[in-house]
N, CA, C and O atoms as a Tripos MOL2 file, in Angstrom:
@<TRIPOS>MOLECULE
protein
  260   259    65     0     0
PROTEIN
NO_CHARGES

@<TRIPOS>ATOM
      1 N           6.4460    4.0150   -5.7020 N.3       1 MET1
      2 CA          7.2420    4.4470   -4.5810 C.3       1 MET1
      3 C           8.5880    3.7250   -4.6520 C.2       1 MET1
      4 O           8.6320    2.5300   -4.9460 O.2       1 MET1
      5 N           9.6710    4.4310   -4.3880 N.am      2 PRO2
      6 CA         10.9790    3.7730   -4.4310 C.3       2 PRO2
      7 C          11.1220    2.7530   -3.2990 C.2       2 PRO2
      8 O          10.4350    2.8440   -2.2810 O.2       2 PRO2
      9 N          12.0030    1.8020   -3.4820 N.am      3 ALA3
     10 CA         12.2270    0.7720   -2.4720 C.3       3 ALA3
     11 C          12.9080    1.3370   -1.2280 C.2       3 ALA3
     12 O          12.7240    0.8040   -0.1340 O.2       3 ALA3
     13 N          13.6830    2.3960   -1.3740 N.am      4 ALA4
     14 CA         14.3440    3.0600   -0.2510 C.3       4 ALA4
     15 C          13.8770    4.5090   -0.2310 C.2       4 ALA4
     16 O          14.0200    5.2320   -1.2170 O.2       4 ALA4
     17 N          13.3210    4.9230    0.8920 N.am      5 VAL5
     18 CA         12.8000    6.2830    1.0050 C.3       5 VAL5
     19 C          13.5780    7.0610    2.0580 C.2       5 VAL5
     20 O          14.0920    6.4870    3.0180 O.2       5 VAL5
     21 N          13.6570    8.3720    1.8650 N.am      6 ASN6
     22 CA         14.3180    9.2220    2.8500 C.3       6 ASN6
     23 C          13.3820    9.6290    3.9700 C.2       6 ASN6
     24 O          13.8150    9.7780    5.1130 O.2       6 ASN6
     25 N          12.1030    9.8110    3.6610 N.am      7 ASP7
     26 CA         11.1190   10.2400    4.6470 C.3       7 ASP7
     27 C          10.1950    9.0720    4.9620 C.2       7 ASP7
     28 O           9.1640    8.8870    4.3140 O.2       7 ASP7
     29 N          10.5780    8.2850    5.9680 N.am      8 ALA8
     30 CA          9.8240    7.0820    6.3130 C.3       8 ALA8
     31 C           8.4070    7.4180    6.7700 C.2       8 ALA8
     32 O           7.4680    6.6850    6.4600 O.2       8 ALA8
     33 N           8.2440    8.5110    7.4990 N.am      9 ALA9
     34 CA          6.9100    8.8850    7.9890 C.3       9 ALA9
     35 C           5.9730    9.2070    6.8290 C.2       9 ALA9
     36 O           4.8170    8.7840    6.8350 O.2       9 ALA9
     37 N           6.4500    9.9400    5.8460 N.am     10 ALA10
     38 CA          5.6240   10.2800    4.6840 C.3      10 ALA10
     39 C           5.2880    9.0220    3.8810 C.2      10 ALA10
     40 O           4.1560    8.8660    3.4220 O.2      10 ALA10
     41 N           6.2570    8.1320    3.7120 N.am     11 ALA11
     42 CA          6.0070    6.8880    2.9850 C.3      11 ALA11
     43 C           4.9760    6.0390    3.7130 C.2      11 ALA11
     44 O           4.0970    5.4490    3.0850 O.2      11 ALA11
     45 N           5.0790    5.9770    5.0240 N.am     12 LYS12
     46 CA          4.1200    5.2010    5.8140 C.3      12 LYS12
     47 C           2.7070    5.7620    5.6460 C.2      12 LYS12
     48 O           1.7560    4.9980    5.4850 O.2      12 LYS12
     49 N           2.5630    7.0730    5.6830 N.am     13 GLU13
     50 CA          1.2500    7.6880    5.5040 C.3      13 GLU13
     51 C           0.6840    7.4050    4.1160 C.2      13 GLU13
     52 O          -0.5150    7.1610    3.9750 O.2      13 GLU13
     53 N           1.5310    7.4360    3.0960 N.am     14 ALA14
     54 CA          1.0740    7.1260    1.7380 C.3      14 ALA14
     55 C           0.6000    5.6830    1.6570 C.2      14 ALA14
     56 O          -0.4400    5.4080    1.0580 O.2      14 ALA14
     57 N           1.3470    4.7600    2.2500 N.am     15 LEU15
     58 CA          0.9580    3.3570    2.2120 C.3      15 LEU15
     59 C          -0.2850    3.0970    3.0500 C.2      15 LEU15
     60 O          -1.0870    2.2310    2.7020 O.2      15 LEU15
     61 N          -0.4650    3.8300    4.1470 N.am     16 LYS16
     62 CA         -1.7060    3.7160    4.9230 C.3      16 LYS16
     63 C          -2.8970    4.1640    4.0850 C.2      16 LYS16
     64 O          -3.9620    3.5480    4.1440 O.2      16 LYS16
     65 N          -2.7290    5.2290    3.3050 N.am     17 PHE17
     66 CA         -3.8120    5.6800    2.4270 C.3      17 PHE17
     67 C          -4.1370    4.6180    1.3880 C.2      17 PHE17
     68 O          -5.3070    4.3030    1.1740 O.2      17 PHE17
     69 N          -3.1170    4.0610    0.7400 N.am     18 PHE18
     70 CA         -3.3640    3.0330   -0.2640 C.3      18 PHE18
     71 C          -4.0110    1.8010    0.3560 C.2      18 PHE18
     72 O          -4.8640    1.1720   -0.2690 O.2      18 PHE18
     73 N          -3.6190    1.4500    1.5690 N.am     19 SER19
     74 CA         -4.2410    0.3310    2.2580 C.3      19 SER19
     75 C          -5.7260    0.6100    2.4770 C.2      19 SER19
     76 O          -6.5640   -0.2630    2.2510 O.2      19 SER19
     77 N          -6.0470    1.8140    2.9140 N.am     20 TRP20
     78 CA         -7.4430    2.2080    3.0930 C.3      20 TRP20
     79 C          -8.1850    2.1360    1.7580 C.2      20 TRP20
     80 O          -9.3070    1.6330    1.6970 O.2      20 TRP20
     81 N          -7.5640    2.6350    0.6940 N.am     21 ALA21
     82 CA         -8.2050    2.6230   -0.6220 C.3      21 ALA21
     83 C          -8.4470    1.1940   -1.0980 C.2      21 ALA21
     84 O          -9.4930    0.9040   -1.6780 O.2      21 ALA21
     85 N          -7.4890    0.2990   -0.8580 N.am     22 TYR22
     86 CA         -7.6860   -1.1040   -1.2300 C.3      22 TYR22
     87 C          -8.8650   -1.6940   -0.4720 C.2      22 TYR22
     88 O          -9.6350   -2.4800   -1.0250 O.2      22 TYR22
     89 N          -9.0050   -1.3160    0.7920 N.am     23 GLU23
     90 CA        -10.0740   -1.8730    1.6190 C.3      23 GLU23
     91 C         -11.4450   -1.2850    1.2900 C.2      23 GLU23
     92 O         -12.4550   -1.9810    1.3930 O.2      23 GLU23
     93 N         -11.4910   -0.0130    0.8970 N.am     24 HIS24
     94 CA        -12.7710    0.6850    0.7260 C.3      24 HIS24
     95 C         -13.0610    1.1670   -0.6930 C.2      24 HIS24
     96 O         -14.0820    1.8160   -0.9160 O.2      24 HIS24
     97 N         -12.1960    0.8700   -1.6520 N.am     25 GLY25
     98 CA        -12.3220    1.4840   -2.9690 C.3      25 GLY25
     99 C         -13.0210    0.6910   -4.0580 C.2      25 GLY25
    100 O         -13.1540    1.1830   -5.1790 O.2      25 GLY25
    101 N         -13.4720   -0.5210   -3.7620 N.am     26 ASP26
    102 CA        -14.0740   -1.3340   -4.8170 C.3      26 ASP26
    103 C         -15.3050   -0.6770   -5.4350 C.2      26 ASP26
    104 O         -15.4650   -0.6910   -6.6560 O.2      26 ASP26
    105 N         -16.1650   -0.1100   -4.6160 N.am     27 ALA27
    106 CA        -17.3810    0.5230   -5.1480 C.3      27 ALA27
    107 C         -17.0240    1.7050   -6.0420 C.2      27 ALA27
    108 O         -17.6140    1.8750   -7.1090 O.2      27 ALA27
    109 N         -16.0660    2.5190   -5.6170 N.am     28 ALA28
    110 CA        -15.6530    3.6660   -6.4280 C.3      28 ALA28
    111 C         -15.0440    3.2000   -7.7460 C.2      28 ALA28
    112 O         -15.2860    3.8070   -8.7890 O.2      28 ALA28
    113 N         -14.2610    2.1350   -7.7050 N.am     29 ALA29
    114 CA        -13.6610    1.6040   -8.9330 C.3      29 ALA29
    115 C         -14.7560    1.1970   -9.9140 C.2      29 ALA29
    116 O         -14.6920    1.5240  -11.0990 O.2      29 ALA29
    117 N         -15.7590    0.4810   -9.4110 N.am     30 ARG30
    118 CA        -16.8590    0.0530  -10.2850 C.3      30 ARG30
    119 C         -17.6030    1.2510  -10.8720 C.2      30 ARG30
    120 O         -17.9280    1.2630  -12.0590 O.2      30 ARG30
    121 N         -17.8730    2.2610  -10.0380 N.am     31 GLU31
    122 CA        -18.5820    3.4610  -10.4960 C.3      31 GLU31
    123 C         -17.8120    4.1860  -11.5980 C.2      31 GLU31
    124 O         -18.4120    4.8040  -12.4770 O.2      31 GLU31
    125 N         -16.4990    4.1080  -11.5490 N.am     32 LEU32
    126 CA        -15.6530    4.7760  -12.5380 C.3      32 LEU32
    127 C         -15.3520    3.9000  -13.7480 C.2      32 LEU32
    128 O         -14.6160    4.3020  -14.6490 O.2      32 LEU32
    129 N         -15.9290    2.6950  -13.7600 N.am     33 GLY33
    130 CA        -15.7380    1.8120  -14.9040 C.3      33 GLY33
    131 C         -14.4900    0.9500  -14.8360 C.2      33 GLY33
    132 O         -14.0610    0.3980  -15.8490 O.2      33 GLY33
    133 N         -13.9040    0.8280  -13.6510 N.am     34 TYR34
    134 CA        -12.7170   -0.0040  -13.4750 C.3      34 TYR34
    135 C         -13.0990   -1.3220  -12.8210 C.2      34 TYR34
    136 O         -14.1420   -1.4310  -12.1750 O.2      34 TYR34
    137 N         -12.2570   -2.3030  -12.9920 N.am     35 VAL35
    138 CA        -12.4310   -3.5850  -12.3270 C.3      35 VAL35
    139 C         -11.6400   -3.5300  -11.0240 C.2      35 VAL35
    140 O         -10.4420   -3.2490  -11.0490 O.2      35 VAL35
    141 N         -12.2850   -3.7930   -9.8850 N.am     36 PRO36
    142 CA        -11.5340   -3.7990   -8.6260 C.3      36 PRO36
    143 C         -10.4740   -4.8970   -8.6210 C.2      36 PRO36
    144 O         -10.6300   -5.9350   -9.2640 O.2      36 PRO36
    145 N          -9.4160   -4.6540   -7.9000 N.am     37 MET37
    146 CA         -8.3710   -5.6640   -7.7670 C.3      37 MET37
    147 C          -8.9140   -6.8340   -6.9600 C.2      37 MET37
    148 O          -9.6620   -6.6240   -6.0050 O.2      37 MET37
    149 N          -8.5570   -8.0520   -7.3190 N.am     38 PRO38
    150 CA         -8.9880   -9.2060   -6.5340 C.3      38 PRO38
    151 C          -8.4380   -9.1160   -5.0990 C.2      38 PRO38
    152 O          -7.3240   -8.6320   -4.8960 O.2      38 PRO38
    153 N          -9.2020   -9.5760   -4.1160 N.am     39 PRO39
    154 CA         -8.7460   -9.5040   -2.7200 C.3      39 PRO39
    155 C          -7.3870  -10.1540   -2.4940 C.2      39 PRO39
    156 O          -6.5800   -9.6330   -1.7250 O.2      39 PRO39
    157 N          -7.1200  -11.2690   -3.1390 N.am     40 ALA40
    158 CA         -5.8380  -11.9430   -2.9390 C.3      40 ALA40
    159 C          -4.6690  -11.0970   -3.4450 C.2      40 ALA40
    160 O          -3.5860  -11.1150   -2.8590 O.2      40 ALA40
    161 N          -4.8890  -10.3660   -4.5210 N.am     41 VAL41
    162 CA         -3.8360   -9.4950   -5.0610 C.3      41 VAL41
    163 C          -3.5990   -8.3320   -4.1050 C.2      41 VAL41
    164 O          -2.4530   -7.9950   -3.8080 O.2      41 VAL41
    165 N          -4.6660   -7.7230   -3.6270 N.am     42 LYS42
    166 CA         -4.5220   -6.6150   -2.6790 C.3      42 LYS42
    167 C          -3.7680   -7.0700   -1.4360 C.2      42 LYS42
    168 O          -2.8770   -6.3680   -0.9580 O.2      42 LYS42
    169 N          -4.1170   -8.2280   -0.9170 N.am     43 GLN43
    170 CA         -3.4560   -8.7440    0.2830 C.3      43 GLN43
    171 C          -1.9820   -9.0280    0.0190 C.2      43 GLN43
    172 O          -1.1340   -8.7500    0.8670 O.2      43 GLN43
    173 N          -1.6770   -9.5710   -1.1360 N.am     44 LEU44
    174 CA         -0.2790   -9.8440   -1.4980 C.3      44 LEU44
    175 C           0.5240   -8.5490   -1.5450 C.2      44 LEU44
    176 O           1.6330   -8.4870   -1.0140 O.2      44 LEU44
    177 N          -0.0230   -7.5260   -2.1720 N.am     45 VAL45
    178 CA          0.6730   -6.2410   -2.2620 C.3      45 VAL45
    179 C           0.9490   -5.6880   -0.8660 C.2      45 VAL45
    180 O           2.0690   -5.2730   -0.5660 O.2      45 VAL45
    181 N          -0.0660   -5.6850   -0.0250 N.am     46 ILE46
    182 CA          0.0740   -5.1020    1.3160 C.3      46 ILE46
    183 C           1.0470   -5.8900    2.1820 C.2      46 ILE46
    184 O           1.8940   -5.2980    2.8520 O.2      46 ILE46
    185 N           0.9410   -7.2120    2.1790 N.am     47 THR47
    186 CA          1.7540   -8.0100    3.1010 C.3      47 THR47
    187 C           3.1330   -8.3780    2.5780 C.2      47 THR47
    188 O           4.0400   -8.6480    3.3660 O.2      47 THR47
    189 N           3.3040   -8.3910    1.2600 N.am     48 GLN48
    190 CA          4.5880   -8.8240    0.7080 C.3      48 GLN48
    191 C           5.3950   -7.6790    0.1000 C.2      48 GLN48
    192 O           6.5580   -7.4880    0.4530 O.2      48 GLN48
    193 N           4.7930   -6.9220   -0.8060 N.am     49 LEU49
    194 CA          5.5560   -5.8930   -1.5190 C.3      49 LEU49
    195 C           5.8390   -4.6750   -0.6490 C.2      49 LEU49
    196 O           6.9570   -4.1600   -0.6470 O.2      49 LEU49
    197 N           4.8430   -4.2150    0.0830 N.am     50 TRP50
    198 CA          5.0470   -2.9850    0.8520 C.3      50 TRP50
    199 C           6.0610   -3.1580    1.9620 C.2      50 TRP50
    200 O           6.6600   -2.1740    2.3950 O.2      50 TRP50
    201 N           6.2760   -4.3770    2.4390 N.am     51 THR51
    202 CA          7.2900   -4.5870    3.4720 C.3      51 THR51
    203 C           8.7030   -4.4380    2.9140 C.2      51 THR51
    204 O           9.6690   -4.3760    3.6730 O.2      51 THR51
    205 N           8.8220   -4.3800    1.5860 N.am     52 LEU52
    206 CA         10.1310   -4.1910    0.9640 C.3      52 LEU52
    207 C          10.5200   -2.7220    0.8470 C.2      52 LEU52
    208 O          11.6480   -2.4170    0.4620 O.2      52 LEU52
    209 N           9.6090   -1.8080    1.1720 N.am     53 ILE53
    210 CA          9.9100   -0.3690    1.1270 C.3      53 ILE53
    211 C          10.5610   -0.0120    2.4550 C.2      53 ILE53
    212 O           9.9580   -0.1530    3.5190 O.2      53 ILE53
    213 N          11.7890    0.4480    2.3730 N.am     54 LEU54
    214 CA         12.6070    0.6520    3.5650 C.3      54 LEU54
    215 C          12.9140    2.1200    3.8090 C.2      54 LEU54
    216 O          13.0780    2.9060    2.8750 O.2      54 LEU54
    217 N          12.9880    2.4690    5.0900 N.am     55 GLY55
    218 CA         13.3550    3.8190    5.4990 C.3      55 GLY55
    219 C          14.8640    3.9880    5.4860 C.2      55 GLY55
    220 O          15.5950    3.0760    5.1000 O.2      55 GLY55
    221 N          15.3330    5.1650    5.9120 N.am     56 PRO56
    222 CA         16.7730    5.4600    5.8780 C.3      56 PRO56
    223 C          17.6270    4.4880    6.6850 C.2      56 PRO56
    224 O          18.7860    4.2560    6.3440 O.2      56 PRO56
    225 N          17.0680    3.9190    7.7490 N.am     57 GLY57
    226 CA         17.8260    2.9780    8.5750 C.3      57 GLY57
    227 C          17.6960    1.5320    8.1160 C.2      57 GLY57
    228 O          18.2150    0.6280    8.7690 O.2      57 GLY57
    229 N          17.0020    1.3020    6.9900 N.am     58 GLY58
    230 CA         16.8350   -0.0430    6.4840 C.3      58 GLY58
    231 C          15.6380   -0.7880    7.0370 C.2      58 GLY58
    232 O          15.4560   -1.9740    6.7620 O.2      58 GLY58
    233 N          14.8150   -0.0880    7.8230 N.am     59 GLU59
    234 CA         13.6340   -0.7190    8.4230 C.3      59 GLU59
    235 C          12.4280   -0.5740    7.5140 C.2      59 GLU59
    236 O          12.2970    0.4440    6.8360 O.2      59 GLU59
    237 N          11.5400   -1.5670    7.4790 N.am     60 PRO60
    238 CA         10.3100   -1.4200    6.6980 C.3      60 PRO60
    239 C           9.4960   -0.2390    7.2350 C.2      60 PRO60
    240 O           9.3830   -0.0640    8.4480 O.2      60 PRO60
    241 N           8.9330    0.5660    6.3420 N.am     61 VAL61
    242 CA          8.1650    1.7280    6.7910 C.3      61 VAL61
    243 C           6.7170    1.3850    7.0640 C.2      61 VAL61
    244 O           5.9990    2.1850    7.6650 O.2      61 VAL61
    245 N           6.2580    0.1880    6.6270 N.am     62 TYR62
    246 CA          4.8500   -0.1720    6.7970 C.3      62 TYR62
    247 C           4.7350   -1.6400    7.1520 C.2      62 TYR62
    248 O           5.3460   -2.4940    6.5120 O.2      62 TYR62
    249 N           3.9610   -1.9230    8.1590 N.am     63 GLN63
    250 CA          3.6640   -3.2990    8.5430 C.3      63 GLN63
    251 C           2.1520   -3.4940    8.4360 C.2      63 GLN63
    252 O           1.3840   -2.7270    9.0160 O.2      63 GLN63
    253 N           1.7320   -4.5030    7.7050 N.am     64 ALA64
    254 CA          0.3070   -4.8030    7.5620 C.3      64 ALA64
    255 C          -0.2700   -5.2120    8.9100 C.2      64 ALA64
    256 O           0.4000   -5.8280    9.7380 O.2      64 ALA64
    257 N          -1.5230   -4.8530    9.1010 N.am     65 ASN65
    258 CA         -2.1970   -5.2190   10.3500 C.3      65 ASN65
    259 C          -2.6000   -6.6610   10.3470 C.2      65 ASN65
    260 O          -3.1810   -7.1430   11.3200 O.2      65 ASN65
@<TRIPOS>BOND
     1     1     2 1
     2     2     3 1
     3     3     4 2
     4     3     5 am
     5     5     6 1
     6     6     7 1
     7     7     8 2
     8     7     9 am
     9     9    10 1
    10    10    11 1
    11    11    12 2
    12    11    13 am
    13    13    14 1
    14    14    15 1
    15    15    16 2
    16    15    17 am
    17    17    18 1
    18    18    19 1
    19    19    20 2
    20    19    21 am
    21    21    22 1
    22    22    23 1
    23    23    24 2
    24    23    25 am
    25    25    26 1
    26    26    27 1
    27    27    28 2
    28    27    29 am
    29    29    30 1
    30    30    31 1
    31    31    32 2
    32    31    33 am
    33    33    34 1
    34    34    35 1
    35    35    36 2
    36    35    37 am
    37    37    38 1
    38    38    39 1
    39    39    40 2
    40    39    41 am
    41    41    42 1
    42    42    43 1
    43    43    44 2
    44    43    45 am
    45    45    46 1
    46    46    47 1
    47    47    48 2
    48    47    49 am
    49    49    50 1
    50    50    51 1
    51    51    52 2
    52    51    53 am
    53    53    54 1
    54    54    55 1
    55    55    56 2
    56    55    57 am
    57    57    58 1
    58    58    59 1
    59    59    60 2
    60    59    61 am
    61    61    62 1
    62    62    63 1
    63    63    64 2
    64    63    65 am
    65    65    66 1
    66    66    67 1
    67    67    68 2
    68    67    69 am
    69    69    70 1
    70    70    71 1
    71    71    72 2
    72    71    73 am
    73    73    74 1
    74    74    75 1
    75    75    76 2
    76    75    77 am
    77    77    78 1
    78    78    79 1
    79    79    80 2
    80    79    81 am
    81    81    82 1
    82    82    83 1
    83    83    84 2
    84    83    85 am
    85    85    86 1
    86    86    87 1
    87    87    88 2
    88    87    89 am
    89    89    90 1
    90    90    91 1
    91    91    92 2
    92    91    93 am
    93    93    94 1
    94    94    95 1
    95    95    96 2
    96    95    97 am
    97    97    98 1
    98    98    99 1
    99    99   100 2
   100    99   101 am
   101   101   102 1
   102   102   103 1
   103   103   104 2
   104   103   105 am
   105   105   106 1
   106   106   107 1
   107   107   108 2
   108   107   109 am
   109   109   110 1
   110   110   111 1
   111   111   112 2
   112   111   113 am
   113   113   114 1
   114   114   115 1
   115   115   116 2
   116   115   117 am
   117   117   118 1
   118   118   119 1
   119   119   120 2
   120   119   121 am
   121   121   122 1
   122   122   123 1
   123   123   124 2
   124   123   125 am
   125   125   126 1
   126   126   127 1
   127   127   128 2
   128   127   129 am
   129   129   130 1
   130   130   131 1
   131   131   132 2
   132   131   133 am
   133   133   134 1
   134   134   135 1
   135   135   136 2
   136   135   137 am
   137   137   138 1
   138   138   139 1
   139   139   140 2
   140   139   141 am
   141   141   142 1
   142   142   143 1
   143   143   144 2
   144   143   145 am
   145   145   146 1
   146   146   147 1
   147   147   148 2
   148   147   149 am
   149   149   150 1
   150   150   151 1
   151   151   152 2
   152   151   153 am
   153   153   154 1
   154   154   155 1
   155   155   156 2
   156   155   157 am
   157   157   158 1
   158   158   159 1
   159   159   160 2
   160   159   161 am
   161   161   162 1
   162   162   163 1
   163   163   164 2
   164   163   165 am
   165   165   166 1
   166   166   167 1
   167   167   168 2
   168   167   169 am
   169   169   170 1
   170   170   171 1
   171   171   172 2
   172   171   173 am
   173   173   174 1
   174   174   175 1
   175   175   176 2
   176   175   177 am
   177   177   178 1
   178   178   179 1
   179   179   180 2
   180   179   181 am
   181   181   182 1
   182   182   183 1
   183   183   184 2
   184   183   185 am
   185   185   186 1
   186   186   187 1
   187   187   188 2
   188   187   189 am
   189   189   190 1
   190   190   191 1
   191   191   192 2
   192   191   193 am
   193   193   194 1
   194   194   195 1
   195   195   196 2
   196   195   197 am
   197   197   198 1
   198   198   199 1
   199   199   200 2
   200   199   201 am
   201   201   202 1
   202   202   203 1
   203   203   204 2
   204   203   205 am
   205   205   206 1
   206   206   207 1
   207   207   208 2
   208   207   209 am
   209   209   210 1
   210   210   211 1
   211   211   212 2
   212   211   213 am
   213   213   214 1
   214   214   215 1
   215   215   216 2
   216   215   217 am
   217   217   218 1
   218   218   219 1
   219   219   220 2
   220   219   221 am
   221   221   222 1
   222   222   223 1
   223   223   224 2
   224   223   225 am
   225   225   226 1
   226   226   227 1
   227   227   228 2
   228   227   229 am
   229   229   230 1
   230   230   231 1
   231   231   232 2
   232   231   233 am
   233   233   234 1
   234   234   235 1
   235   235   236 2
   236   235   237 am
   237   237   238 1
   238   238   239 1
   239   239   240 2
   240   239   241 am
   241   241   242 1
   242   242   243 1
   243   243   244 2
   244   243   245 am
   245   245   246 1
   246   246   247 1
   247   247   248 2
   248   247   249 am
   249   249   250 1
   250   250   251 1
   251   251   252 2
   252   251   253 am
   253   253   254 1
   254   254   255 1
   255   255   256 2
   256   255   257 am
   257   257   258 1
   258   258   259 1
   259   259   260 2
@<TRIPOS>SUBSTRUCTURE
     1 MET1         2 RESIDUE 1 A MET
     2 PRO2         6 RESIDUE 1 A PRO
     3 ALA3        10 RESIDUE 1 A ALA
     4 ALA4        14 RESIDUE 1 A ALA
     5 VAL5        18 RESIDUE 1 A VAL
     6 ASN6        22 RESIDUE 1 A ASN
     7 ASP7        26 RESIDUE 1 A ASP
     8 ALA8        30 RESIDUE 1 A ALA
     9 ALA9        34 RESIDUE 1 A ALA
    10 ALA10       38 RESIDUE 1 A ALA
    11 ALA11       42 RESIDUE 1 A ALA
    12 LYS12       46 RESIDUE 1 A LYS
    13 GLU13       50 RESIDUE 1 A GLU
    14 ALA14       54 RESIDUE 1 A ALA
    15 LEU15       58 RESIDUE 1 A LEU
    16 LYS16       62 RESIDUE 1 A LYS
    17 PHE17       66 RESIDUE 1 A PHE
    18 PHE18       70 RESIDUE 1 A PHE
    19 SER19       74 RESIDUE 1 A SER
    20 TRP20       78 RESIDUE 1 A TRP
    21 ALA21       82 RESIDUE 1 A ALA
    22 TYR22       86 RESIDUE 1 A TYR
    23 GLU23       90 RESIDUE 1 A GLU
    24 HIS24       94 RESIDUE 1 A HIS
    25 GLY25       98 RESIDUE 1 A GLY
    26 ASP26      102 RESIDUE 1 A ASP
    27 ALA27      106 RESIDUE 1 A ALA
    28 ALA28      110 RESIDUE 1 A ALA
    29 ALA29      114 RESIDUE 1 A ALA
    30 ARG30      118 RESIDUE 1 A ARG
    31 GLU31      122 RESIDUE 1 A GLU
    32 LEU32      126 RESIDUE 1 A LEU
    33 GLY33      130 RESIDUE 1 A GLY
    34 TYR34      134 RESIDUE 1 A TYR
    35 VAL35      138 RESIDUE 1 A VAL
    36 PRO36      142 RESIDUE 1 A PRO
    37 MET37      146 RESIDUE 1 A MET
    38 PRO38      150 RESIDUE 1 A PRO
    39 PRO39      154 RESIDUE 1 A PRO
    40 ALA40      158 RESIDUE 1 A ALA
    41 VAL41      162 RESIDUE 1 A VAL
    42 LYS42      166 RESIDUE 1 A LYS
    43 GLN43      170 RESIDUE 1 A GLN
    44 LEU44      174 RESIDUE 1 A LEU
    45 VAL45      178 RESIDUE 1 A VAL
    46 ILE46      182 RESIDUE 1 A ILE
    47 THR47      186 RESIDUE 1 A THR
    48 GLN48      190 RESIDUE 1 A GLN
    49 LEU49      194 RESIDUE 1 A LEU
    50 TRP50      198 RESIDUE 1 A TRP
    51 THR51      202 RESIDUE 1 A THR
    52 LEU52      206 RESIDUE 1 A LEU
    53 ILE53      210 RESIDUE 1 A ILE
    54 LEU54      214 RESIDUE 1 A LEU
    55 GLY55      218 RESIDUE 1 A GLY
    56 PRO56      222 RESIDUE 1 A PRO
    57 GLY57      226 RESIDUE 1 A GLY
    58 GLY58      230 RESIDUE 1 A GLY
    59 GLU59      234 RESIDUE 1 A GLU
    60 PRO60      238 RESIDUE 1 A PRO
    61 VAL61      242 RESIDUE 1 A VAL
    62 TYR62      246 RESIDUE 1 A TYR
    63 GLN63      250 RESIDUE 1 A GLN
    64 ALA64      254 RESIDUE 1 A ALA
    65 ASN65      258 RESIDUE 1 A ASN
């Protein structure tokens, strides 16, 4: 996802989906032969990197819960 998005609502929905997948996807990853991401890495991505994705007004489009 680009660091600056034109459609903040769509970007927020995409990041909400990825957040859900990070929280609930470990079993599916294992079933598909993948190694799940470590919890600390997932948390870092959600709380640090995703806050750098900005909408048209320069505001973060996603805030971690």
